[in-house]
VOROVEX-932184 format. One record per residue (C-alpha): x, y, z. Coordinates in Angstrom, 1 decimal, always signed. Example, Ala and Ser with C-alpha at 12.3 -4.5 7.8 and 13.67 -1.06 7.14 Angstrom:
X, Y, Z
+12.3, -4.5, +7.8;
+13.7, -1.1, +7.1;
// end
This chain:
X, Y, Z
-127.2, -89.5, +155.9;
-126.0, -90.3, +152.6;
-123.8, -93.2, +153.1;
-126.3, -94.9, +155.5;
-128.7, -94.4, +152.5;
-127.0, -96.6, +150.5;
-125.2, -98.9, +152.7;
-122.1, -97.5, +152.9;
-121.2, -96.8, +156.0;
-118.6, -98.9, +157.4;
-118.3, -100.3, +153.8;
-114.6, -100.6, +152.4;
-115.6, -99.1, +149.2;
-116.5, -96.1, +150.9;
-115.3, -95.7, +154.5;
-114.1, -98.1, +157.3;
-111.6, -97.4, +160.4;
-108.7, -98.3, +158.8;
-109.9, -95.4, +156.3;
-109.9, -93.2, +158.3;
-106.3, -91.4, +158.4;
-105.7, -92.4, +154.9;
-105.4, -90.2, +152.1;
-108.9, -90.1, +150.2;
-109.0, -89.5, +146.1;
-112.7, -89.7, +146.3;
-115.3, -87.8, +148.5;
-115.0, -86.3, +150.7;
-111.3, -86.7, +150.0;
-109.4, -84.6, +152.6;
-112.5, -84.4, +154.4;
-112.3, -87.7, +155.5;
-110.4, -87.7, +158.5;
-112.0, -84.5, +159.9;
-115.7, -85.7, +159.5;
-115.4, -89.3, +160.7;
-112.6, -88.0, +163.2;
-114.7, -85.8, +164.6;
-117.2, -88.4, +165.4;
-114.8, -90.6, +167.0;
-113.3, -87.9, +169.4;
-117.3, -87.0, +170.2;
-118.0, -91.0, +171.1;
-115.1, -90.5, +173.8;
-115.9, -87.0, +174.8;
-119.4, -88.0, +175.5;
-118.2, -90.7, +178.1;
-115.5, -88.1, +179.5;
-118.8, -86.0, +180.1;
-120.7, -89.0, +181.6;
-117.7, -89.7, +183.7;
-117.1, -86.5, +185.1;
-113.5, -86.8, +183.8;
-111.6, -85.2, +181.3;
-110.7, -88.0, +178.8;
-109.6, -85.7, +176.1;
-106.9, -84.6, +178.1;
-105.4, -86.9, +180.2;
-105.4, -89.2, +177.0;
-103.5, -86.1, +175.2;
-101.1, -86.2, +178.2;
-100.2, -89.4, +178.4;
-99.7, -89.8, +174.7;
-96.8, -87.7, +175.2;
-94.9, -90.0, +177.2;
-95.9, -93.0, +174.6;
-94.6, -94.4, +171.3;
-96.1, -92.1, +169.0;
-98.8, -93.1, +166.4;
-99.8, -96.6, +168.3;
-102.8, -95.2, +169.6;
-105.3, -98.1, +170.6;
-103.5, -99.3, +174.1;
-103.5, -95.2, +175.2;
-107.4, -95.0, +174.2;
-107.9, -98.5, +176.6;
-105.5, -97.0, +179.1;
-108.1, -93.8, +179.5;
-111.3, -95.4, +178.8;
-111.2, -98.8, +179.1;
-112.4, -99.0, +175.2;
-110.4, -98.8, +172.0;
-110.9, -97.0, +168.9;
-112.7, -100.5, +167.2;
-115.4, -100.3, +170.1;
-116.1, -96.5, +169.6;
-116.1, -97.2, +165.7;
-118.6, -99.2, +166.3;
-120.5, -97.7, +168.4;
-120.7, -94.9, +166.1;
-121.9, -96.7, +163.2;
-124.2, -98.5, +164.8;
-125.4, -95.4, +166.5;
-125.3, -93.1, +163.1;
-127.7, -95.8, +161.5;
-130.0, -95.7, +164.0;
-130.4, -92.2, +163.8;
-130.0, -91.7, +160.1;
-132.4, -94.6, +159.6;
-134.7, -92.4, +161.6;
-134.3, -89.5, +159.8;
-134.6, -90.8, +156.8;
-138.0, -92.6, +157.3;
-139.4, -89.3, +158.5;
-138.1, -87.7, +155.2;
-139.7, -90.5, +153.2;
-143.1, -90.3, +155.3;
-143.7, -86.7, +152.5;
-143.0, -87.7, +148.7;
-139.8, -87.6, +147.7;
-138.6, -85.5, +145.0;
-137.6, -86.7, +141.8;
-134.1, -86.4, +140.7;
-132.0, -87.4, +138.0;
-128.5, -87.6, +138.0;
-126.8, -86.2, +134.7;
-123.6, -86.6, +136.5;
-121.5, -89.4, +138.7;
-118.4, -89.7, +140.4;
-117.4, -85.6, +140.4;
-118.6, -82.9, +142.1;
-120.6, -80.5, +140.0;
-121.0, -76.5, +142.2;
-122.7, -73.7, +140.0;
-125.0, -74.3, +137.4;
-126.1, -71.7, +134.9;
-128.8, -72.2, +132.1;
-128.5, -70.4, +128.7;
-131.1, -68.0, +128.1;
-131.9, -69.6, +125.0;
-132.4, -73.1, +127.1;
-129.3, -74.7, +124.7;
-126.7, -74.9, +127.2;
-125.8, -75.5, +131.3;
-123.1, -74.3, +132.3;
-121.5, -75.9, +135.4;
-117.9, -76.0, +136.9;
-117.0, -80.0, +137.6;
-114.4, -81.0, +139.8;
-113.3, -84.9, +139.7;
-111.0, -87.1, +140.9;
-109.7, -88.0, +137.3;
-108.4, -84.1, +135.7;
-108.0, -80.8, +136.9;
-111.4, -78.8, +137.7;
-113.2, -76.9, +134.8;
-115.6, -74.8, +133.4;
-118.3, -77.3, +131.4;
-120.4, -77.1, +128.5;
-123.9, -79.3, +128.6;
-125.9, -79.7, +125.2;
-129.5, -79.4, +126.9;
-131.0, -81.3, +123.0;
-128.3, -84.0, +123.0;
-127.3, -84.5, +126.5;
-123.7, -84.4, +125.5;
-121.7, -82.4, +127.6;
-117.3, -80.9, +127.2;
-115.1, -79.3, +128.7;
-114.5, -75.5, +127.8;
-111.3, -74.9, +130.1;
-109.6, -75.7, +133.2;
-110.7, -73.6, +136.1;
-109.8, -73.2, +139.6;
-112.3, -72.5, +142.6;
-115.1, -70.1, +142.1;
-118.9, -71.1, +141.2;
-120.6, -67.6, +140.4;
-121.6, -68.0, +136.9;
-124.4, -66.4, +134.3;
-125.0, -66.9, +130.8;
-125.1, -62.8, +128.7;
-129.4, -62.6, +127.7;
-128.0, -63.3, +124.0;
-126.6, -66.9, +125.2;
-123.3, -65.9, +123.6;
-121.2, -65.8, +126.5;
-120.6, -66.8, +129.9;
-119.3, -64.2, +133.1;
-117.5, -66.3, +135.6;
-115.0, -66.0, +138.5;
-112.2, -68.5, +138.7;
-108.8, -68.2, +141.1;
-105.8, -66.7, +138.9;
-101.9, -66.5, +139.4;
-100.4, -63.5, +137.8;
-96.6, -63.9, +136.6;
-94.4, -63.1, +138.8;
-96.2, -63.6, +141.9;
-97.0, -66.1, +144.1;
-100.4, -65.2, +145.0;
-104.1, -66.7, +144.2;
-106.8, -64.2, +142.8;
-109.9, -64.5, +142.2;
-111.4, -62.8, +139.2;
-113.7, -62.3, +137.0;
-113.7, -63.1, +133.0;
-115.8, -63.8, +130.2;
-116.3, -66.7, +127.8;
-117.5, -66.1, +124.2;
-119.2, -69.8, +122.5;
-118.9, -69.4, +119.5;
-114.8, -68.0, +119.4;
-113.8, -69.7, +122.5;
-111.9, -66.5, +123.2;
-111.5, -65.9, +127.4;
-111.5, -62.3, +128.2;
-110.3, -61.6, +131.8;
-112.2, -58.4, +133.2;
-110.5, -57.8, +136.1;
-107.0, -58.3, +137.8;
-106.1, -58.8, +141.4;
-109.9, -57.3, +142.8;
-111.1, -60.2, +144.5;
-114.0, -60.7, +142.7;
-116.5, -63.6, +142.8;
-120.1, -65.0, +142.2;
-121.1, -62.9, +139.1;
-124.3, -62.4, +137.8;
-125.4, -60.0, +134.5;
-128.9, -57.2, +134.4;
-131.4, -58.5, +131.9;
-130.0, -55.4, +129.5;
-126.4, -57.0, +129.5;
-124.8, -53.4, +130.9;
-124.4, -54.1, +134.1;
-122.3, -56.8, +136.3;
-123.2, -57.4, +139.9;
-120.5, -59.6, +142.0;
-118.9, -59.8, +145.8;
-115.9, -58.2, +146.8;
-113.7, -59.0, +149.4;
-112.2, -55.8, +151.1;
-111.1, -54.7, +154.5;
-112.2, -57.8, +156.3;
-115.7, -58.3, +154.7;
-117.1, -59.9, +151.1;
-119.2, -56.6, +150.3;
-121.9, -56.2, +147.5;
-120.5, -54.7, +144.1;
-121.1, -53.5, +140.6;
-119.7, -52.6, +137.2;
-120.7, -51.6, +134.0;
-119.7, -54.0, +131.3;
-118.8, -52.6, +127.9;
-118.0, -54.4, +124.7;
-116.2, -52.4, +122.2;
-113.9, -52.9, +119.1;
-111.5, -53.6, +121.5;
-112.7, -56.4, +123.4;
-114.9, -56.4, +126.4;
-113.8, -54.8, +130.1;
-115.4, -54.4, +132.9;
-116.0, -50.3, +134.5;
-114.9, -49.1, +137.5;
-116.5, -51.1, +140.3;
-118.5, -49.3, +143.3;
-119.6, -50.9, +146.1;
-123.7, -51.0, +146.8;
-124.0, -52.3, +150.0;
-121.0, -52.9, +153.0;
-121.7, -55.0, +155.5;
-120.2, -55.3, +159.2;
-116.6, -56.3, +159.1;
-116.4, -60.1, +159.0;
-119.6, -60.3, +157.7;
-119.7, -62.4, +154.2;
-122.3, -62.0, +150.8;
-122.2, -64.2, +148.5;
-124.6, -65.3, +145.4;
-126.3, -62.3, +144.3;
-129.0, -62.2, +142.1;
-130.2, -59.6, +139.4;
-134.5, -59.9, +139.5;
-136.2, -60.2, +136.3;
-136.9, -56.5, +135.6;
-132.9, -55.5, +136.3;
-134.1, -53.3, +139.5;
-132.7, -55.6, +142.3;
-131.0, -58.0, +143.6;
-131.4, -60.7, +145.7;
-128.2, -62.3, +148.0;
-127.3, -64.1, +151.4;
-125.5, -62.5, +154.1;
-123.8, -64.4, +157.1;
-123.7, -61.9, +159.9;
-120.6, -62.2, +162.3;
-121.5, -64.2, +165.7;
-125.0, -65.4, +164.2;
-125.5, -69.3, +162.8;
-127.3, -69.2, +159.5;
-126.7, -66.8, +156.7;
-129.9, -64.1, +155.8;
-132.2, -63.5, +152.6;
-131.4, -60.0, +151.7;
-132.9, -57.8, +148.9;
-131.5, -54.3, +148.0;
-133.2, -51.9, +145.5;
-130.4, -50.5, +143.3;
-132.5, -47.3, +142.7;
-132.3, -46.0, +146.3;
-129.9, -48.9, +147.3;
-132.2, -49.4, +150.2;
-131.8, -52.9, +151.8;
-134.1, -55.4, +153.8;
-134.1, -58.7, +154.9;
-136.5, -61.1, +152.8;
-135.8, -64.6, +155.5;
-133.9, -64.4, +158.9;
-134.6, -67.6, +160.8;
-131.5, -68.8, +162.2;
-131.0, -71.7, +159.2;
-129.3, -71.5, +155.7;
-131.2, -69.4, +153.1;
-128.7, -68.8, +150.3;
-128.5, -69.6, +146.1;
-131.1, -67.3, +145.4;
-132.6, -67.5, +142.2;
-135.7, -66.4, +139.7;
-137.4, -68.4, +137.4;
-138.8, -66.9, +133.7;
-141.9, -65.4, +135.3;
-139.7, -63.8, +138.2;
-140.6, -65.8, +141.3;
-137.7, -65.8, +144.0;
-136.4, -69.2, +144.9;
-134.1, -70.2, +147.1;
-132.1, -72.8, +149.0;
-132.6, -73.4, +152.9;
-132.0, -75.9, +155.4;
-134.5, -75.3, +157.7;
-135.9, -78.9, +157.9;
-132.7, -79.7, +158.1;
-131.4, -80.9, +155.0;
-131.1, -78.1, +152.2;
-134.0, -78.1, +150.0;
-135.6, -75.7, +147.4;
-138.0, -72.8, +148.8;
-140.0, -70.2, +147.0;
-140.5, -67.1, +148.7;
-144.0, -65.3, +149.3;
-144.3, -61.8, +149.7;
-146.6, -61.1, +153.0;
-145.8, -64.8, +153.9;
-143.9, -65.3, +157.3;
-143.1, -69.1, +155.9;
-141.7, -70.0, +152.3;
-143.1, -72.8, +150.3;
-140.8, -75.6, +150.5;
-141.2, -77.5, +147.2;
-138.8, -80.4, +147.0;
-137.8, -83.2, +149.6;
-134.7, -84.7, +149.2;
-133.1, -87.3, +151.3;
-129.6, -85.9, +151.2;
-129.5, -82.7, +150.0;
-129.5, -79.9, +147.0;
-127.6, -76.7, +146.3;
-127.4, -73.9, +143.7;
-130.6, -74.4, +141.7;
-130.9, -72.9, +138.5;
-134.1, -73.0, +135.8;
-134.3, -72.9, +132.0;
-136.7, -70.8, +130.1;
-138.8, -73.9, +129.5;
-139.5, -74.3, +133.5;
-137.4, -77.2, +134.1;
-134.9, -77.3, +137.3;
-131.2, -77.7, +137.6;
-129.1, -77.9, +140.7;
-126.3, -80.0, +142.6;
-127.5, -82.9, +144.8;
-125.3, -84.8, +147.4;
-124.3, -88.5, +146.9;
-121.6, -90.1, +148.6;
-120.0, -89.7, +145.6;
-120.1, -85.7, +145.3;
-122.3, -83.0, +144.1;
-124.5, -84.4, +140.8;
-125.7, -82.4, +138.4;
-129.0, -83.3, +138.3;
-132.5, -82.5, +136.7;
-135.1, -81.7, +139.9;
-138.4, -82.1, +139.7;
-140.0, -79.4, +142.4;
-143.4, -80.1, +143.9;
-146.7, -77.9, +142.1;
-147.8, -77.6, +145.9;
-145.7, -76.7, +148.9;
-145.0, -79.8, +151.6;
-145.9, -78.9, +155.2;
-144.2, -76.4, +157.0;
-144.6, -78.6, +160.1;
-142.6, -81.5, +159.1;
-140.4, -82.7, +161.5;
-136.4, -82.2, +161.0;
-133.9, -85.0, +161.2;
-132.4, -86.1, +164.5;
-128.7, -83.7, +164.8;
-126.0, -86.2, +166.5;
-125.6, -85.9, +170.0;
-122.7, -83.6, +170.9;
-120.6, -83.0, +173.9;
-121.8, -79.6, +175.6;
-118.7, -77.0, +175.7;
-118.9, -74.6, +178.5;
-119.7, -71.3, +177.3;
-117.3, -67.9, +177.7;
-118.8, -64.5, +178.6;
-118.2, -61.6, +176.2;
-115.7, -60.3, +179.4;
-113.9, -63.8, +179.3;
-113.3, -63.5, +175.5;
-111.9, -60.0, +175.7;
-109.7, -60.8, +178.6;
-108.1, -63.8, +176.1;
-108.2, -61.5, +173.3;
-106.0, -59.0, +175.0;
-103.7, -61.6, +176.2;
-101.8, -62.2, +173.0;
-99.2, -59.8, +172.3;
-97.8, -58.1, +169.6;
-93.7, -58.5, +168.2;
-91.9, -57.7, +165.4;
-91.5, -60.8, +163.0;
-88.5, -63.4, +163.4;
-87.8, -66.3, +161.3;
-87.6, -68.3, +164.7;
-88.7, -71.1, +165.5;
-90.2, -71.6, +161.9;
-87.0, -71.7, +160.5;
-86.1, -75.2, +162.1;
-86.0, -78.2, +159.7;
-89.5, -79.2, +158.9;
-89.4, -82.0, +156.1;
-87.1, -85.2, +156.0;
-86.7, -87.3, +152.9;
-84.9, -90.6, +153.4;
-84.0, -93.4, +151.3;
-82.4, -96.3, +151.0;
-81.8, -98.7, +147.8;
-80.2, -101.4, +147.2;
-78.5, -102.9, +144.6;
-75.8, -106.5, +143.2;
-73.2, -104.1, +144.2;
-74.1, -102.7, +147.8;
-76.2, -100.4, +150.0;
-76.7, -96.7, +149.9;
-78.2, -94.5, +152.3;
-79.4, -90.8, +152.4;
-81.1, -87.9, +154.1;
-82.4, -85.3, +153.4;
-84.0, -81.9, +155.8;
-86.0, -78.8, +154.8;
-86.9, -76.1, +156.5;
-88.3, -72.5, +155.5;
-89.6, -69.3, +157.6;
-93.4, -69.0, +158.2;
-93.5, -66.7, +155.3;
-91.0, -68.6, +153.2;
-88.3, -66.0, +152.5;
-85.4, -68.1, +153.9;
-84.8, -71.7, +152.6;
-82.6, -74.5, +153.5;
-81.6, -78.0, +152.6;
-78.9, -80.5, +154.2;
-78.2, -83.7, +153.0;
-76.3, -86.8, +154.1;
-75.7, -89.8, +152.4;
-73.1, -93.5, +152.6;
-72.3, -95.9, +149.8;
-71.4, -99.4, +151.2;
-69.4, -100.2, +148.0;
-67.3, -97.5, +148.8;
-67.5, -96.8, +152.4;
-67.6, -92.8, +151.4;
-70.0, -90.4, +152.4;
-72.0, -87.5, +150.6;
-73.2, -84.6, +151.8;
-74.4, -81.2, +150.3;
-76.0, -77.9, +151.7;
-78.4, -75.2, +150.1;
-79.6, -71.9, +151.4;
-82.3, -69.9, +149.3;
-83.5, -66.2, +149.7;
-86.3, -64.3, +148.3;
-86.1, -61.4, +150.3;
-85.8, -59.2, +147.6;
-88.0, -60.7, +145.0;
-85.8, -63.1, +142.7;
-84.9, -66.4, +144.5;
-80.8, -66.1, +145.7;
-79.1, -69.7, +146.7;
-75.7, -70.8, +147.8;
-74.9, -74.4, +147.3;
-72.1, -77.0, +148.2;
-71.3, -80.5, +148.2;
-69.1, -83.0, +148.1;
-70.1, -86.5, +146.4;
-68.7, -89.7, +145.0;
-68.8, -89.6, +140.9;
-67.1, -91.3, +138.0;
-67.7, -95.0, +139.6;
-65.8, -97.5, +137.8;
-64.6, -101.1, +138.6;
-60.9, -99.4, +139.4;
-61.6, -95.9, +140.7;
-63.8, -93.9, +141.7;
-63.8, -90.0, +141.9;
-64.7, -87.6, +145.2;
-65.9, -84.0, +143.5;
-66.6, -80.9, +145.0;
-68.5, -78.3, +144.2;
-70.0, -74.9, +145.3;
-72.2, -72.6, +143.5;
-74.2, -69.1, +143.9;
-77.4, -68.8, +141.3;
-80.5, -66.4, +140.6;
-83.8, -67.2, +139.3;
-87.2, -65.9, +139.3;
-90.3, -68.1, +138.7;
-92.2, -66.4, +136.6;
-95.6, -68.6, +137.5;
-99.4, -68.6, +135.9;
-102.0, -70.5, +137.5;
-101.1, -73.8, +135.5;
-97.9, -73.3, +134.6;
-93.9, -71.6, +135.3;
-91.2, -70.5, +133.0;
-88.1, -70.2, +135.1;
-85.2, -68.1, +134.1;
-81.8, -68.6, +136.1;
-78.3, -67.6, +136.3;
-75.5, -69.5, +138.3;
-71.9, -69.7, +139.2;
-69.9, -72.6, +140.3;
-66.7, -74.1, +140.8;
-66.0, -77.8, +141.1;
-62.6, -79.5, +141.4;
-62.1, -83.5, +141.3;
-59.8, -85.6, +142.7;
-59.5, -89.6, +141.5;
-58.6, -92.8, +143.6;
-57.8, -96.1, +143.2;
-60.6, -98.3, +144.1;
-57.9, -101.0, +145.7;
-55.7, -98.1, +148.1;
-57.9, -95.2, +147.7;
-54.4, -93.8, +146.1;
-55.0, -90.3, +144.4;
-54.8, -91.2, +140.6;
-55.3, -87.7, +139.3;
-56.7, -84.5, +140.5;
-58.0, -81.0, +138.9;
-57.7, -77.6, +139.9;
-60.7, -75.4, +141.0;
-63.0, -74.9, +138.0;
-65.3, -72.0, +137.2;
-68.1, -71.8, +135.2;
-71.0, -69.6, +134.8;
-74.3, -71.1, +133.2;
-78.1, -69.5, +132.2;
-81.2, -71.6, +131.7;
-84.4, -71.5, +130.8;
-87.2, -74.1, +132.6;
-91.0, -74.7, +131.7;
-93.4, -76.9, +133.3;
-96.7, -76.8, +132.6;
-97.7, -80.9, +133.8;
-101.2, -81.9, +134.8;
-102.1, -84.2, +137.3;
-105.1, -85.7, +139.6;
-106.5, -87.4, +142.5;
-106.3, -90.6, +141.0;
-103.2, -90.1, +138.7;
-99.7, -92.5, +139.8;
-97.7, -89.8, +137.9;
-97.9, -86.4, +135.6;
-100.2, -87.5, +132.8;
-100.2, -84.3, +130.5;
-98.0, -81.8, +129.7;
-94.6, -80.7, +129.5;
-91.2, -80.3, +131.5;
-88.4, -78.9, +129.3;
-85.2, -77.0, +130.2;
-82.6, -74.9, +128.0;
-79.4, -73.9, +129.1;
-75.6, -72.8, +128.3;
-72.5, -73.2, +130.4;
-69.4, -71.9, +129.9;
-66.1, -73.4, +131.4;
-63.0, -71.7, +132.5;
-60.2, -74.3, +132.5;
-57.1, -72.7, +133.0;
-56.5, -70.8, +129.6;
-58.9, -72.9, +128.0;
-62.4, -72.2, +127.3;
-65.4, -75.1, +126.6;
-69.2, -73.7, +125.6;
-71.6, -76.6, +127.0;
-75.3, -76.3, +125.5;
-78.0, -78.7, +127.4;
-81.8, -79.7, +126.0;
-84.3, -81.3, +127.6;
-88.0, -82.4, +127.0;
-90.2, -84.2, +129.1;
-93.9, -85.1, +127.3;
-96.8, -87.0, +129.2;
-99.7, -88.5, +127.2;
-103.0, -89.7, +129.2;
-104.3, -92.6, +128.1;
-107.5, -94.7, +129.7;
-107.8, -95.5, +132.9;
-105.0, -93.4, +134.2;
-101.8, -94.9, +132.0;
-99.5, -92.4, +130.7;
-96.9, -92.5, +127.6;
-94.0, -90.4, +128.3;
-91.5, -90.0, +125.8;
-88.1, -88.0, +127.0;
-85.1, -87.1, +125.3;
-82.0, -84.7, +126.6;
-79.6, -83.8, +124.8;
-76.1, -81.7, +125.0;
-73.2, -80.4, +123.3;
-69.4, -79.2, +124.1;
-67.6, -77.0, +121.9;
-64.3, -78.7, +122.6;
-63.0, -81.7, +123.9;
-60.7, -81.8, +127.2;
-58.6, -84.3, +129.0;
-57.7, -82.0, +131.4;
-61.3, -81.5, +133.3;
-63.8, -84.2, +131.9;
-66.7, -82.9, +133.3;
-66.6, -79.7, +131.0;
-67.2, -82.7, +128.4;
-70.3, -84.3, +127.9;
-70.6, -86.9, +130.1;
-73.6, -89.8, +130.2;
-73.2, -92.0, +132.9;
-75.4, -95.4, +134.4;
-77.4, -95.0, +137.0;
-75.6, -95.8, +140.8;
-79.6, -97.8, +141.4;
-80.8, -94.3, +142.9;
-84.5, -95.5, +141.4;
-86.7, -92.5, +143.3;
-86.0, -89.9, +140.1;
-83.7, -88.0, +142.3;
-80.9, -88.1, +139.8;
-81.6, -86.0, +137.6;
-79.9, -85.0, +133.7;
-78.6, -81.5, +133.1;
-74.9, -80.1, +132.8;
-73.0, -82.1, +134.6;
-74.4, -85.5, +133.8;
-77.4, -87.5, +131.5;
-78.1, -90.8, +133.1;
-78.7, -93.9, +131.3;
-79.9, -96.9, +132.8;
-78.8, -100.2, +132.2;
-74.8, -99.2, +132.2;
-74.3, -99.1, +136.3;
-70.5, -97.7, +137.1;
-69.9, -96.7, +133.3;
-69.1, -93.8, +132.2;
-68.9, -92.1, +128.3;
-67.7, -89.1, +127.8;
-68.0, -86.9, +124.4;
-68.3, -84.1, +122.8;
-71.9, -84.4, +122.1;
-74.7, -87.0, +122.7;
-78.3, -87.9, +123.6;
-80.3, -89.5, +125.1;
-84.0, -90.5, +124.4;
-86.5, -93.1, +126.3;
-90.2, -94.2, +125.8;
-91.5, -95.3, +129.0;
-94.8, -96.5, +130.0;
-96.9, -96.6, +133.4;
-100.1, -98.1, +134.4;
-102.1, -98.4, +137.6;
-102.1, -102.2, +138.6;
-104.2, -102.0, +142.0;
-105.6, -99.0, +143.9;
-105.5, -100.3, +147.5;
-106.3, -97.6, +149.4;
-106.2, -99.7, +152.9;
-105.2, -99.4, +156.0;
-104.4, -101.9, +159.0;
-106.7, -101.4, +161.8;
-105.4, -98.2, +163.6;
-102.2, -99.1, +163.0;
-100.0, -96.1, +161.3;
-99.7, -98.3, +157.9;
-101.5, -97.4, +154.8;
-101.1, -98.9, +151.2;
-102.3, -96.4, +148.0;
-101.2, -97.7, +145.2;
-99.3, -100.8, +143.2;
-98.4, -99.4, +140.3;
-95.7, -100.7, +137.0;
-93.9, -98.9, +134.4;
-91.9, -100.6, +131.1;
-89.2, -98.5, +129.3;
-86.9, -98.7, +126.8;
-83.8, -95.8, +126.1;
-80.6, -95.6, +124.1;
-77.8, -93.2, +124.5;
-76.4, -91.6, +120.9;
-73.4, -90.3, +120.2;
-72.5, -88.8, +116.8;
-69.6, -87.9, +116.8;
-68.3, -91.5, +117.6;
-66.4, -94.4, +116.3;
-67.7, -96.2, +114.6;
-70.4, -93.4, +113.8;
-73.6, -93.3, +115.3;
-73.1, -95.3, +118.3;
-76.4, -96.1, +120.3;
-76.4, -97.4, +123.9;
-80.0, -99.7, +124.3;
-81.2, -99.9, +127.1;
-84.6, -101.4, +128.4;
-86.2, -102.3, +131.6;
-89.4, -102.8, +134.0;
-90.3, -101.7, +137.6;
-93.1, -101.9, +140.1;
-93.8, -99.1, +143.0;
-96.2, -99.4, +145.7;
-97.1, -96.1, +147.4;
-98.4, -95.2, +151.0;
-98.5, -93.8, +154.1;
-96.6, -94.8, +157.3;
-96.9, -93.0, +160.7;
-99.8, -91.4, +159.5;
-98.4, -88.5, +157.2;
-94.9, -90.2, +155.8;
-94.9, -90.9, +152.3;
-93.7, -94.4, +151.5;
-92.3, -95.8, +148.5;
-91.4, -99.6, +147.8;
-89.7, -100.4, +144.4;
-88.5, -103.2, +142.7;
-86.8, -102.6, +139.2;
-85.3, -104.5, +136.6;
-82.5, -102.7, +134.1;
-81.1, -104.2, +130.6;
-78.1, -102.3, +129.2;
-78.0, -104.4, +125.4;
-74.3, -102.9, +124.7;
-72.2, -105.9, +126.7;
-69.1, -104.3, +125.0;
-69.7, -101.0, +126.5;
-70.3, -102.0, +129.8;
-74.4, -103.2, +129.4;
-75.3, -105.5, +132.3;
-78.1, -106.7, +134.4;
-79.8, -104.8, +137.3;
-81.6, -105.6, +139.9;
-82.3, -102.6, +142.3;
-84.6, -102.8, +145.5;
-85.7, -100.0, +147.3;
-87.6, -98.1, +150.0;
-88.0, -94.2, +150.3;
-90.5, -92.4, +152.3;
-90.5, -88.7, +150.0;
-91.3, -85.7, +152.1;
-91.6, -85.9, +155.4;
-93.2, -83.2, +157.4;
-93.3, -82.6, +160.8;
// end
């Protein structure tokens, strides 16, 4: 209805058939293939029901014997129509139906709504009792979701902090603090939990009030002594409360007590205190029933009564400063604001919007703020309700036609449920490979291709990666294998590889490496700290490029290293790369080369600075130091090595090497070295279009330029630099619906020609991680 109202249905700026299966960073986002794909399948199902054939079943069966993803021919063979026909049918019928619905809505006067935001989604609104502030949760394609404050006097808004999930929030009666719910990740845990926090406006201090208790939707009593909220427990969401205490040691939550426990699988949401603090109004979804009922509990006696139950969704209760109760209902087919009047069977409808209205909140001066739906999301808006109620006999908008599904009796449901067996957990079959990462790239010297498969079991206790690659220049294959297990808490990994290293014009090396490591990620909601300890052994054979004769070889050299890595990078749905934050690593390694020991230290730090328009500035520094020079085992030195054409960021600086672009096929050995770079990245074209129903979808074209240099403080002459610069283009997209595609073109220039600097032109095709 919102799309038809703004003439966006079948408009490339919002939705067309070629965009249904592609990734969509803008609303309705990830729901796009479900919302519009359902409508298309609905069209097919309606044809099937009219013809008496199971077209969907036949289509599914036949698709198993066809080339996958090319879907149009299969549908035409079954129904005689293409997806283009069904899309045209859906668009035409929907425009007719929704225009009729809009005519019915507009037959009554429309409510005046003034948007305060645009292009974002606002869910959860609270007005401060002193009338100065609006607090709300905002999600945006441009940055992380967060808690925002709007100054009602100036109209200016600011982001207070990042915040994940949770829509409930409330001001304390003195307007000095906000209580809210949010999901968070506690260190040493992989799970997200919803809990309550309190934010003080003057100091900016944020205090966690609960920990791992699954609490949401808080509201505070008029005397500021009690919080009421929902708690998920025992397959239900109940209504609970606790004392809110403030002392010299700060804020804390008292003992949590249940005050209303619904039946199993039922859900309480959006509780609100009445102005006198004696009762709480909330919505209740009952198991097996459509809609939500508006409920009330008298706190003194804990008696629960039903205020509204009509098979519709009655939710988001709120009170104005005079004590009148308001809520949102879809009784007319559109979510509107209603006023509950005691003793009346029908509540008074006070708004008439064309799309929908959620999360109403009253300021002390009687103004109403709410989330109002638009094709771009839920806008924060000021709403002007009618002083008199709309006619309760208003005609409801016409619903979309649906195929009739055969009903199942209670005995049939029980019989079906009993057919499922319970058995002990097994890693099979979920352990089989489910991610494939193929890569192909080309340079002046040849073509390289590689692929990795990754698998993990259903609870991610076992994980493995197997890789293989081939380099046409050398005519050699590379192999790797990694297995990880986190059944006992920390992640224990075993790895082995055979790969080509130290490639020059006259020789190349083949390195065998095995390792065992243990790590334990310490994770917060937006960042992680990973300590790791690793035991390694490696051996290298050096061969002549002319006849592959063995020129030299090393014995197996064991080493042990400890490292600490940190990441707090931030991205967004419209980002082309990480846009804020850093990735840092610090570590030390000890080599035992015969009777000689060598210590090596490594440190790296990469920062991301967001510029306007999702441009990003990325400075980076990587450095290593070795306690001694080794002539028998080169890898125990600090090695700076030119790229071998891999342009998909899979080469990683670390203990083994520092990578330097523009010096392909060149290796520098020293006791100390550093590589610094500065890269600028910018989006060039937001394509976000597909090719009809064919399984190809283009997302973004972006480019970058960089400058970098290696520095050898102990080289002769003292302070040698190896500068380089370059630029590149990347086109990202999807093939075969879910396979990430990267097309890359890069040019690198190493300026120290006497040290092997050269021009490099690199072309690559990568398919990212392919889940299956």
